MDAnalysis code that builds the backbone (N, CA, C; Angstrom):
import MDAnalysis as mda
import numpy as np

u = mda.Universe.empty(591, n_residues=197, atom_resindex=np.repeat(np.arange(197), 3), trajectory=True)
u.add_TopologyAttr("name", ["N", "CA", "C"] * 197)
u.add_TopologyAttr("resid", np.arange(1, 198))
u.add_TopologyAttr("resname", ["MET", "GLU", "ASN", "SER", "PRO", "LEU", "THR", "PRO", "HIS", "ALA", "VAL", "VAL", "SER", "PHE", "ALA", "ARG", "SER", "HIS", "LEU", "GLN", "ALA", "PHE", "GLN", "GLU", "ILE", "PRO", "LYS", "ILE", "LYS", "ALA", "GLY", "VAL", "THR", "HIS", "LYS", "ALA", "VAL", "PRO", "GLN", "HIS", "ARG", "CYS", "ALA", "PRO", "PRO", "PRO", "GLY", "ASN", "ILE", "LYS", "ILE", "ASN", "PHE", "ASP", "ALA", "ALA", "VAL", "PHE", "LYS", "ASN", "THR", "LEU", "ASP", "ILE", "GLY", "VAL", "GLY", "VAL", "ILE", "CYS", "ARG", "ASP", "SER", "SER", "GLY", "SER", "CYS", "ILE", "ALA", "TRP", "PHE", "SER", "HIS", "ARG", "LEU", "THR", "ARG", "PHE", "ALA", "THR", "THR", "GLU", "LEU", "ALA", "GLU", "ALA", "PHE", "ALA", "ALA", "ARG", "GLU", "ALA", "LEU", "LEU", "LEU", "ALA", "SER", "ARG", "HIS", "GLY", "LEU", "GLN", "SER", "PHE", "GLN", "LEU", "GLU", "GLY", "ASP", "CYS", "GLU", "VAL", "LEU", "ILE", "ARG", "LYS", "PHE", "GLN", "SER", "PRO", "ASN", "PRO", "ASP", "SER", "SER", "THR", "LEU", "GLY", "VAL", "VAL", "ILE", "GLU", "GLU", "ILE", "LYS", "GLN", "LEU", "ALA", "SER", "LEU", "LEU", "LEU", "CYS", "SER", "PHE", "SER", "ILE", "VAL", "ARG", "ARG", "LYS", "GLY", "ASN", "ASN", "VAL", "ALA", "HIS", "ILE", "LEU", "ALA", "GLN", "ASN", "SER", "SER", "SER", "ARG", "LEU", "GLU", "GLY", "ILE", "SER", "ASN", "TYR", "PRO", "PRO", "CYS", "ILE", "ALA", "SER", "LEU", "LEU", "ALA", "THR", "ASP", "PHE", "HIS", "ILE"])
u.atoms.positions = np.array([
    [24.641, -34.742, 27.472],
    [25.181, -36.069, 27.610],
    [24.819, -36.905, 26.394],
    [25.755, -37.631, 25.863],
    [25.492, -38.483, 24.717],
    [24.734, -39.726, 25.154],
    [23.929, -40.255, 24.229],
    [23.256, -41.532, 24.494],
    [24.286, -42.639, 24.392],
    [24.514, -43.335, 25.477],
    [25.452, -44.454, 25.453],
    [24.855, -45.616, 26.230],
    [25.213, -46.845, 25.846],
    [24.649, -48.011, 26.536],
    [25.083, -48.052, 27.999],
    [24.257, -48.661, 28.804],
    [24.612, -48.835, 30.210],
    [25.750, -49.831, 30.327],
    [26.668, -49.554, 31.208],
    [27.770, -50.486, 31.440],
    [27.299, -51.592, 32.375],
    [27.967, -52.752, 32.360],
    [27.596, -53.803, 33.309],
    [27.654, -53.309, 34.756],
    [28.613, -52.463, 35.073],
    [28.727, -51.912, 36.430],
    [27.492, -51.100, 36.790],
    [26.986, -50.308, 35.824],
    [25.787, -49.497, 36.081],
    [24.569, -50.385, 36.309],
    [24.467, -51.483, 35.552],
    [23.355, -52.411, 35.725],
    [23.424, -53.057, 37.111],
    [24.621, -53.483, 37.517],
    [24.798, -54.098, 38.835],
    [24.440, -53.106, 39.935],
    [24.912, -51.879, 39.812],
    [24.599, -50.855, 40.815],
    [23.099, -50.613, 40.903],
    [22.454, -50.544, 39.741],
    [21.005, -50.351, 39.697],
    [20.294, -51.502, 40.399],
    [20.682, -52.726, 40.073],
    [20.037, -53.908, 40.651],
    [20.222, -53.952, 42.175],
    [21.419, -53.699, 42.623],
    [21.679, -53.742, 44.074],
    [20.927, -52.653, 44.830],
    [20.761, -51.500, 44.184],
    [20.091, -50.396, 44.868],
    [18.626, -50.697, 45.155],
    [18.025, -51.601, 44.376],
    [16.612, -51.927, 44.562],
    [16.376, -53.234, 45.300],
    [17.409, -54.023, 45.498],
    [17.265, -55.317, 46.149],
    [16.752, -55.193, 47.583],
    [17.210, -54.197, 48.310],
    [16.786, -54.031, 49.695],
    [15.272, -53.840, 49.804],
    [14.694, -53.064, 48.906],
    [13.240, -52.853, 48.923],
    [12.497, -54.158, 48.681],
    [13.033, -54.987, 47.802],
    [12.402, -56.271, 47.509],
    [12.436, -57.184, 48.731],
    [13.517, -57.134, 49.473],
    [13.678, -58.030, 50.610],
    [12.757, -57.679, 51.767],
    [12.142, -56.517, 51.730],
    [11.230, -56.107, 52.790],
    [9.817, -56.628, 52.591],
    [9.520, -57.219, 51.426],
    [8.201, -57.775, 51.143],
    [8.111, -59.166, 51.761],
    [6.977, -59.522, 52.428],
    [6.868, -60.849, 53.045],
    [7.109, -61.969, 52.044],
    [7.820, -63.010, 52.464],
    [8.209, -64.099, 51.572],
    [7.103, -65.133, 51.432],
    [6.764, -65.455, 50.169],
    [5.815, -66.506, 49.828],
    [6.465, -67.328, 48.725],
    [6.234, -68.630, 48.703],
    [6.867, -69.524, 47.738],
    [6.484, -69.176, 46.301],
    [7.489, -69.170, 45.396],
    [7.243, -68.898, 43.978],
    [6.940, -70.196, 43.249],
    [6.080, -70.115, 42.251],
    [5.780, -71.260, 41.412],
    [6.423, -71.083, 40.047],
    [6.660, -72.186, 39.353],
    [7.246, -72.157, 38.028],
    [6.389, -73.023, 37.125],
    [6.062, -72.512, 35.942],
    [5.283, -73.307, 35.006],
    [6.031, -73.438, 33.691],
    [5.867, -74.571, 33.024],
    [6.413, -74.807, 31.696],
    [5.266, -75.295, 30.838],
    [4.824, -74.474, 29.885],
    [3.703, -74.826, 29.031],
    [4.043, -74.476, 27.593],
    [3.250, -75.010, 26.655],
    [3.394, -74.627, 25.256],
    [3.107, -73.132, 25.128],
    [3.762, -72.484, 24.169],
    [3.616, -71.047, 24.005],
    [2.344, -70.744, 23.220],
    [1.351, -70.102, 23.860],
    [0.119, -69.774, 23.134],
    [0.349, -68.648, 22.126],
    [-0.384, -68.705, 21.030],
    [-0.301, -67.674, 19.995],
    [-1.150, -66.458, 20.362],
    [-2.195, -66.668, 21.154],
    [-3.131, -65.607, 21.516],
    [-3.213, -65.499, 23.028],
    [-3.772, -64.396, 23.486],
    [-3.976, -64.215, 24.913],
    [-5.031, -65.191, 25.402],
    [-4.732, -65.859, 26.506],
    [-5.691, -66.758, 27.144],
    [-6.004, -66.186, 28.520],
    [-7.274, -66.127, 28.843],
    [-7.671, -65.628, 30.156],
    [-7.198, -66.604, 31.227],
    [-6.844, -66.108, 32.398],
    [-6.483, -67.013, 33.496],
    [-7.731, -67.730, 34.003],
    [-7.552, -68.813, 34.732],
    [-8.715, -69.511, 35.299],
    [-9.524, -68.567, 36.206],
    [-10.817, -68.865, 36.395],
    [-11.652, -68.016, 37.262],
    [-10.992, -67.778, 38.622],
    [-11.047, -66.526, 39.051],
    [-10.481, -66.153, 40.338],
    [-8.988, -65.858, 40.300],
    [-8.354, -66.008, 39.136],
    [-6.915, -65.768, 39.020],
    [-6.630, -64.474, 38.272],
    [-5.372, -64.043, 38.346],
    [-4.930, -62.790, 37.744],
    [-3.770, -63.071, 36.806],
    [-3.780, -62.366, 35.684],
    [-2.666, -62.457, 34.746],
    [-2.104, -61.055, 34.538],
    [-0.777, -60.957, 34.585],
    [-0.094, -59.687, 34.358],
    [0.786, -59.855, 33.127],
    [0.514, -59.051, 32.105],
    [1.332, -59.073, 30.896],
    [2.271, -57.872, 30.919],
    [3.504, -58.097, 30.440],
    [4.485, -57.020, 30.371],
    [5.167, -57.039, 29.014],
    [5.670, -55.886, 28.601],
    [6.438, -55.794, 27.364],
    [7.280, -54.532, 27.394],
    [8.278, -54.525, 26.523],
    [9.125, -53.350, 26.346],
    [9.209, -53.048, 24.863],
    [9.273, -51.786, 24.534],
    [9.499, -51.341, 23.158],
    [10.785, -50.524, 23.160],
    [11.661, -50.809, 22.220],
    [12.926, -50.087, 22.124],
    [12.831, -49.095, 20.975],
    [13.146, -47.843, 21.274],
    [13.158, -46.791, 20.271],
    [14.609, -46.604, 19.837],
    [14.975, -47.251, 18.735],
    [16.384, -47.377, 18.328],
    [17.071, -46.049, 18.041],
    [16.335, -45.054, 17.574],
    [16.976, -43.774, 17.266],
    [17.433, -43.028, 18.515],
    [16.847, -43.331, 19.677],
    [17.229, -42.630, 20.910],
    [17.770, -43.567, 21.985],
    [17.641, -44.879, 21.781],
    [17.961, -45.896, 22.786],
    [17.042, -45.819, 24.001],
    [15.925, -45.095, 23.865],
    [14.908, -45.082, 24.917],
    [14.149, -46.395, 24.869],
    [13.520, -46.727, 25.979],
    [12.609, -47.868, 25.996],
    [11.274, -47.407, 26.566],
    [10.246, -48.084, 26.132],
    [8.931, -47.904, 26.726],
    [8.570, -49.199, 27.412],
    [7.992, -49.118, 28.583],
    [7.563, -50.284, 29.353],
    [6.046, -50.245, 29.454],
    [5.411, -51.393, 29.237],
    [3.974, -51.497, 29.384],
    [3.608, -52.708, 30.215],
    [2.684, -52.529, 31.162],
    [2.239, -53.613, 32.037],
    [0.719, -53.510, 32.178],
    [0.036, -54.639, 32.063],
    [-1.413, -54.672, 32.250],
    [-1.770, -55.860, 33.144],
    [-2.565, -55.606, 34.192],
    [-3.037, -56.651, 35.115],
    [-4.535, -56.825, 34.880],
    [-4.943, -58.076, 34.623],
    [-6.364, -58.342, 34.400],
    [-6.805, -59.593, 35.145],
    [-8.087, -59.599, 35.483],
    [-8.657, -60.780, 36.130],
    [-9.202, -61.732, 35.074],
    [-9.832, -62.819, 35.507],
    [-10.292, -63.850, 34.574],
    [-11.440, -63.385, 33.679],
    [-12.102, -62.303, 34.044],
    [-13.169, -61.779, 33.184],
    [-12.637, -60.753, 32.180],
    [-11.352, -60.440, 32.265],
    [-10.742, -59.480, 31.355],
    [-10.725, -58.064, 31.877],
    [-11.263, -57.846, 33.065],
    [-11.299, -56.499, 33.643],
    [-9.900, -56.045, 34.043],
    [-9.624, -54.783, 33.776],
    [-8.335, -54.193, 34.118],
    [-8.270, -53.950, 35.631],
    [-7.275, -54.548, 36.266],
    [-7.042, -54.343, 37.697],
    [-6.077, -53.177, 37.906],
    [-5.049, -53.118, 37.056],
    [-4.056, -52.047, 37.136],
    [-3.268, -52.035, 35.832],
    [-2.680, -50.885, 35.510],
    [-1.820, -50.765, 34.336],
    [-0.682, -49.806, 34.661],
    [0.365, -49.889, 33.851],
    [1.556, -49.080, 34.085],
    [2.244, -48.850, 32.743],
    [2.745, -47.641, 32.518],
    [3.620, -47.380, 31.369],
    [4.670, -46.362, 31.792],
    [5.826, -46.490, 31.180],
    [6.948, -45.634, 31.564],
    [7.933, -45.584, 30.403],
    [8.520, -44.438, 30.172],
    [9.560, -44.308, 29.150],
    [10.864, -43.948, 29.839],
    [11.910, -44.683, 29.502],
    [13.227, -44.488, 30.111],
    [14.282, -44.328, 29.030],
    [15.384, -43.718, 29.381],
    [16.436, -43.475, 28.398],
    [17.618, -44.413, 28.569],
    [18.286, -44.635, 27.471],
    [19.569, -45.337, 27.367],
    [19.585, -46.754, 27.924],
    [18.927, -47.637, 27.246],
    [19.008, -49.055, 27.591],
    [19.820, -49.760, 26.519],
    [20.749, -50.588, 26.945],
    [21.725, -51.194, 26.046],
    [21.140, -52.259, 25.125],
    [20.264, -53.104, 25.637],
    [19.778, -54.225, 24.838],
    [18.268, -54.402, 25.002],
    [17.680, -55.079, 24.034],
    [16.259, -55.405, 24.106],
    [15.988, -56.314, 25.292],
    [16.878, -57.273, 25.523],
    [16.689, -58.209, 26.634],
    [16.706, -57.474, 27.984],
    [17.582, -56.496, 28.133],
    [17.611, -55.699, 29.366],
    [16.316, -54.904, 29.512],
    [15.821, -54.360, 28.400],
    [14.560, -53.615, 28.438],
    [13.414, -54.526, 28.863],
    [13.351, -55.739, 28.323],
    [12.310, -56.707, 28.693],
    [12.434, -57.094, 30.168],
    [13.661, -57.263, 30.636],
    [13.875, -57.600, 32.048],
    [13.384, -56.464, 32.940],
    [13.649, -55.232, 32.551],
    [13.173, -54.093, 33.323],
    [11.650, -54.062, 33.345],
    [11.018, -54.395, 32.200],
    [9.554, -54.436, 32.142],
    [9.004, -55.509, 33.090],
    [9.655, -56.667, 33.141],
    [9.229, -57.732, 34.058],
    [9.361, -57.271, 35.507],
    [10.449, -56.600, 35.798],
    [10.668, -56.068, 37.152],
    [9.569, -55.081, 37.527],
    [9.235, -54.178, 36.599],
    [8.173, -53.205, 36.849],
    [6.826, -53.892, 37.042],
    [6.586, -54.982, 36.321],
    [5.335, -55.743, 36.491],
    [5.247, -56.310, 37.907],
    [6.346, -56.859, 38.396],
    [6.365, -57.400, 39.760],
    [6.174, -56.296, 40.797],
    [6.783, -55.153, 40.571],
    [6.624, -54.034, 41.506],
    [5.194, -53.498, 41.486],
    [4.576, -53.455, 40.296],
    [3.178, -53.025, 40.195],
    [2.286, -53.975, 40.986],
    [2.515, -55.274, 40.827],
    [1.739, -56.268, 41.575],
    [1.896, -56.054, 43.074],
    [3.107, -55.803, 43.503],
    [3.367, -55.571, 44.924],
    [2.660, -54.317, 45.429],
    [2.707, -53.233, 44.646],
    [2.045, -51.980, 45.042],
    [0.536, -52.147, 45.175],
    [-0.039, -53.037, 44.369],
    [-1.492, -53.239, 44.397],
    [-1.898, -54.429, 45.270],
    [-0.944, -54.973, 46.033],
    [-1.253, -56.050, 46.966],
    [-1.563, -57.389, 46.303],
    [-1.137, -57.576, 45.056],
    [-1.371, -58.840, 44.358],
    [-0.270, -59.820, 44.743],
    [-0.643, -60.937, 45.331],
    [0.369, -61.871, 45.799],
    [0.346, -63.202, 45.066],
    [-0.661, -63.427, 44.238],
    [-0.753, -64.677, 43.487],
    [-1.212, -64.343, 42.076],
    [-0.355, -64.598, 41.088],
    [-0.671, -64.217, 39.718],
    [0.256, -64.925, 38.741],
    [-0.118, -64.849, 37.472],
    [0.689, -65.369, 36.383],
    [1.323, -64.174, 35.682],
    [2.643, -64.193, 35.524],
    [3.361, -63.118, 34.849],
    [3.720, -63.604, 33.455],
    [3.275, -62.872, 32.438],
    [3.392, -63.346, 31.066],
    [4.065, -62.303, 30.188],
    [5.033, -62.758, 29.392],
    [5.719, -61.888, 28.456],
    [6.035, -62.621, 27.176],
    [6.517, -61.873, 26.175],
    [6.781, -62.486, 24.871],
    [8.263, -62.688, 24.572],
    [9.129, -62.460, 25.534],
    [10.567, -62.693, 25.351],
    [10.898, -64.078, 25.928],
    [10.842, -65.086, 25.051],
    [10.971, -66.473, 25.502],
    [12.287, -66.737, 26.225],
    [13.387, -66.203, 25.714],
    [14.695, -66.423, 26.347],
    [14.676, -65.937, 27.792],
    [14.106, -64.778, 28.009],
    [14.053, -64.196, 29.344],
    [13.139, -65.000, 30.277],
    [11.965, -65.378, 29.797],
    [11.042, -66.157, 30.631],
    [11.695, -67.471, 31.043],
    [12.393, -68.119, 30.117],
    [13.088, -69.378, 30.460],
    [14.133, -69.142, 31.552],
    [14.793, -68.010, 31.507],
    [15.780, -67.683, 32.555],
    [15.089, -67.470, 33.898],
    [13.920, -66.808, 33.879],
    [13.169, -66.610, 35.126],
    [12.709, -67.944, 35.703],
    [12.356, -68.888, 34.832],
    [11.846, -70.184, 35.268],
    [12.943, -71.123, 35.766],
    [14.162, -70.882, 35.356],
    [15.260, -71.785, 35.715],
    [15.606, -71.690, 37.198],
    [15.769, -72.847, 37.856],
    [16.190, -72.818, 39.260],
    [17.686, -72.515, 39.412],
    [18.426, -72.554, 38.305],
    [19.874, -72.340, 38.351],
    [20.213, -70.856, 38.271],
    [21.289, -70.445, 38.933],
    [21.731, -69.049, 38.832],
    [22.098, -68.719, 37.384],
    [21.832, -67.513, 36.974],
    [22.121, -67.082, 35.615],
    [23.499, -66.444, 35.578],
    [24.348, -66.922, 34.675],
    [25.713, -66.393, 34.594],
    [25.924, -65.507, 33.371],
    [24.852, -65.114, 32.703],
    [24.973, -64.235, 31.544],
    [25.266, -62.807, 31.998],
    [25.416, -61.915, 31.032],
    [25.682, -60.510, 31.365],
    [24.507, -59.878, 32.107],
    [23.310, -60.469, 31.977],
    [22.131, -59.980, 32.697],
    [21.892, -60.734, 34.002],
    [22.834, -61.559, 34.383],
    [22.651, -62.434, 35.543],
    [22.181, -61.732, 36.804],
    [22.765, -60.592, 37.119],
    [22.393, -59.878, 38.340],
    [20.936, -59.404, 38.253],
    [20.552, -58.915, 37.087],
    [19.182, -58.445, 36.900],
    [18.209, -59.625, 36.960],
    [18.547, -60.725, 36.296],
    [17.703, -61.927, 36.303],
    [17.520, -62.422, 37.731],
    [18.595, -62.499, 38.478],
    [18.521, -62.991, 39.863],
    [17.722, -62.040, 40.742],
    [17.800, -60.750, 40.487],
    [17.003, -59.777, 41.239],
    [15.513, -60.030, 40.995],
    [15.149, -60.267, 39.745],
    [13.751, -60.530, 39.399],
    [13.288, -61.840, 40.018],
    [14.123, -62.863, 39.969],
    [13.778, -64.151, 40.585],
    [13.601, -63.991, 42.094],
    [14.424, -63.155, 42.693],
    [14.309, -62.881, 44.135],
    [12.962, -62.231, 44.449],
    [12.589, -61.228, 43.680],
    [11.305, -60.560, 43.898],
    [10.152, -61.527, 43.662],
    [10.228, -62.317, 42.596],
    [9.169, -63.291, 42.304],
    [9.037, -64.317, 43.416],
    [10.154, -64.642, 44.066],
    [10.109, -65.628, 45.156],
    [9.368, -65.087, 46.377],
    [9.219, -63.780, 46.450],
    [8.508, -63.164, 47.556],
    [6.998, -63.157, 47.310],
    [6.613, -63.482, 46.094],
    [5.209, -63.497, 45.692],
    [4.883, -64.887, 45.157],
    [3.627, -65.241, 45.093],
    [3.222, -66.502, 44.480],
    [3.006, -66.202, 42.998],
    [4.070, -66.333, 42.229],
    [4.099, -65.894, 40.842],
    [4.588, -67.022, 39.949],
    [3.864, -67.287, 38.872],
    [4.346, -68.226, 37.866],
    [4.626, -67.432, 36.593],
    [5.606, -67.887, 35.825],
    [5.987, -67.209, 34.587],
    [5.474, -68.002, 33.399],
    [5.001, -67.303, 32.379],
    [4.597, -67.976, 31.152],
    [4.928, -67.106, 29.950],
    [5.003, -67.770, 28.798],
    [5.371, -67.119, 27.544],
    [4.133, -67.011, 26.672],
    [4.016, -65.913, 25.967],
    [2.950, -65.722, 24.989],
    [3.584, -65.064, 23.762],
    [3.065, -65.338, 22.610],
    [3.552, -64.676, 21.403],
    [3.085, -63.220, 21.397],
    [3.746, -62.391, 20.600],
    [3.460, -60.950, 20.563],
    [1.973, -60.665, 20.362],
    [1.305, -61.429, 19.492],
    [-0.113, -61.186, 19.230],
    [-0.946, -61.294, 20.511],
    [-0.550, -62.155, 21.423],
    [-1.263, -62.314, 22.685],
    [-0.817, -61.337, 23.760],
    [0.149, -60.478, 23.417],
    [0.705, -59.522, 24.374],
    [0.484, -58.087, 23.887],
    [-0.520, -57.901, 23.038],
    [-0.741, -56.612, 22.380],
    [-0.985, -55.454, 23.328],
    [-1.767, -55.653, 24.371],
    [-2.105, -54.525, 25.252],
    [-0.840, -53.989, 25.929],
    [-0.016, -54.876, 26.473],
    [1.237, -54.437, 27.099],
    [2.150, -53.789, 26.064],
    [2.184, -54.345, 24.859],
    [3.035, -53.797, 23.800],
    [2.589, -52.382, 23.402],
    [1.291, -52.183, 23.241],
    [0.776, -50.850, 22.881],
    [1.062, -49.849, 24.004],
    [0.911, -50.274, 25.254],
    [1.261, -49.388, 26.383],
    [2.734, -48.997, 26.311],
    [3.609, -49.957, 25.993],
    [5.048, -49.683, 25.899],
    [5.342, -48.724, 24.752],
    [4.719, -48.959, 23.589],
    [4.950, -48.103, 22.418],
    [4.443, -46.680, 22.629],
    [3.410, -46.517, 23.418],
    [2.809, -45.196, 23.626],
    [3.239, -44.532, 24.928],
    [4.247, -45.062, 25.577],
    [4.684, -44.482, 26.851],
    [5.358, -43.132, 26.613],
    [5.169, -42.249, 27.566],
    [5.816, -40.942, 27.468],
    [6.435, -40.538, 28.805],
    [5.749, -40.837, 29.879],
    [6.266, -40.560, 31.215],
    [5.795, -41.697, 32.106],
    [6.070, -41.607, 33.376],
    [5.659, -42.667, 34.300],
    [4.183, -42.481, 34.637],
    [3.338, -43.413, 34.157],
    [1.904, -43.348, 34.393],
    [1.417, -44.676, 34.933],
    [0.433, -44.605, 35.830],
    [-0.122, -45.818, 36.429],
    [-1.584, -45.554, 36.750],
    [-2.398, -46.583, 36.634],
    [-3.792, -46.400, 36.954],
    [-4.499, -47.715, 37.201],
    [-5.795, -47.615, 37.464],
    [-6.616, -48.803, 37.692],
    [-7.605, -48.907, 36.544],
    [-8.714, -48.226, 36.623],
    [-9.711, -48.316, 35.552],
    [-9.562, -47.186, 34.533],
    [-8.837, -46.166, 34.872],
    [-8.678, -45.018, 33.980],
    [-7.540, -45.249, 32.983],
    [-7.650, -46.338, 32.209],
    [-6.575, -46.704, 31.289],
    [-6.548, -45.771, 30.078],
    [-5.380, -45.695, 29.421],
    [-5.222, -44.788, 28.286],
    [-6.108, -45.193, 27.101],
    [-6.537, -44.224, 26.309],
    [-7.383, -44.513, 25.146],
    [-6.733, -45.479, 24.149],
    [-5.397, -45.493, 24.084],
    [-4.715, -46.345, 23.102],
    [-4.977, -47.837, 23.323],
    [-5.443, -48.219, 24.507],
    [-5.699, -49.647, 24.765],
    [-7.169, -49.971, 24.997],
    [-8.041, -48.964, 24.996],
    [-9.450, -49.178, 25.338],
    [-10.111, -50.237, 24.460],
    [-10.022, -50.110, 23.146],
    [-10.688, -51.085, 22.278],
    [-9.983, -52.433, 22.317],
    [-8.681, -52.415, 22.493],
    [-7.910, -53.662, 22.561],
    [-8.281, -54.493, 23.776],
    [-8.553, -53.844, 24.893],
    [-8.936, -54.565, 26.104],
    [-10.208, -55.379, 25.882],
    [-11.118, -54.829, 25.109],
    [-12.377, -55.514, 24.836],
    [-12.214, -56.634, 23.810],
    [-11.386, -56.421, 22.790],
    [-11.303, -57.393, 21.704],
    [-10.339, -58.543, 21.962],
    [-9.208, -58.308, 22.600],
    [-8.245, -59.408, 22.715],
    [-8.637, -60.425, 23.777],
    [-9.557, -60.056, 24.639],
    [-10.013, -61.006, 25.665],
    [-10.731, -62.196, 25.052],
    [-11.415, -61.993, 23.946],
    [-12.231, -63.041, 23.338],
    [-11.510, -63.803, 22.237],
    [-10.211, -63.582, 22.050],
    [-9.455, -64.276, 20.992],
    [-9.448, -65.765, 21.240],
])
């Protein structure tokens, strides 16, 4: 099969196929935050959790890598996720998929109150908007907003430098991997150093 971009119909079918699973999660009010974009990673307030997500696009194959890292206010890794997938049409779609995977990871680990942070400002603004999204990614955006509404989740933007751990996980993804404290060696030193930026 040739590498070809996903059609809008395929994206819609994908989104609808997962919506039912999202609707089975107990509903809790979603929060929305609008803050200045930090250049570096900032730890969440004591007792809170921050989940960073990112996607890396491998242009020669149209594959994407997804990276997600969940940490508490002391910088300790609560959970991580990486996955490599084939044939994604756009960077924005890849980032949206990474955000979706971050929300699903939070749900799998019973996290119901957290800050979701990424470096794709356009996408985060769409997640924060109370208005329906009418772009070509509208169905995917609305699916993510639906899942976020089931959790107590706020969205925030960070520059790439503050999203390094998720980015490195995305760049080094090979298959679907998930863990708690047994994180990959590619992020071990980064976990210690970027917390104190």
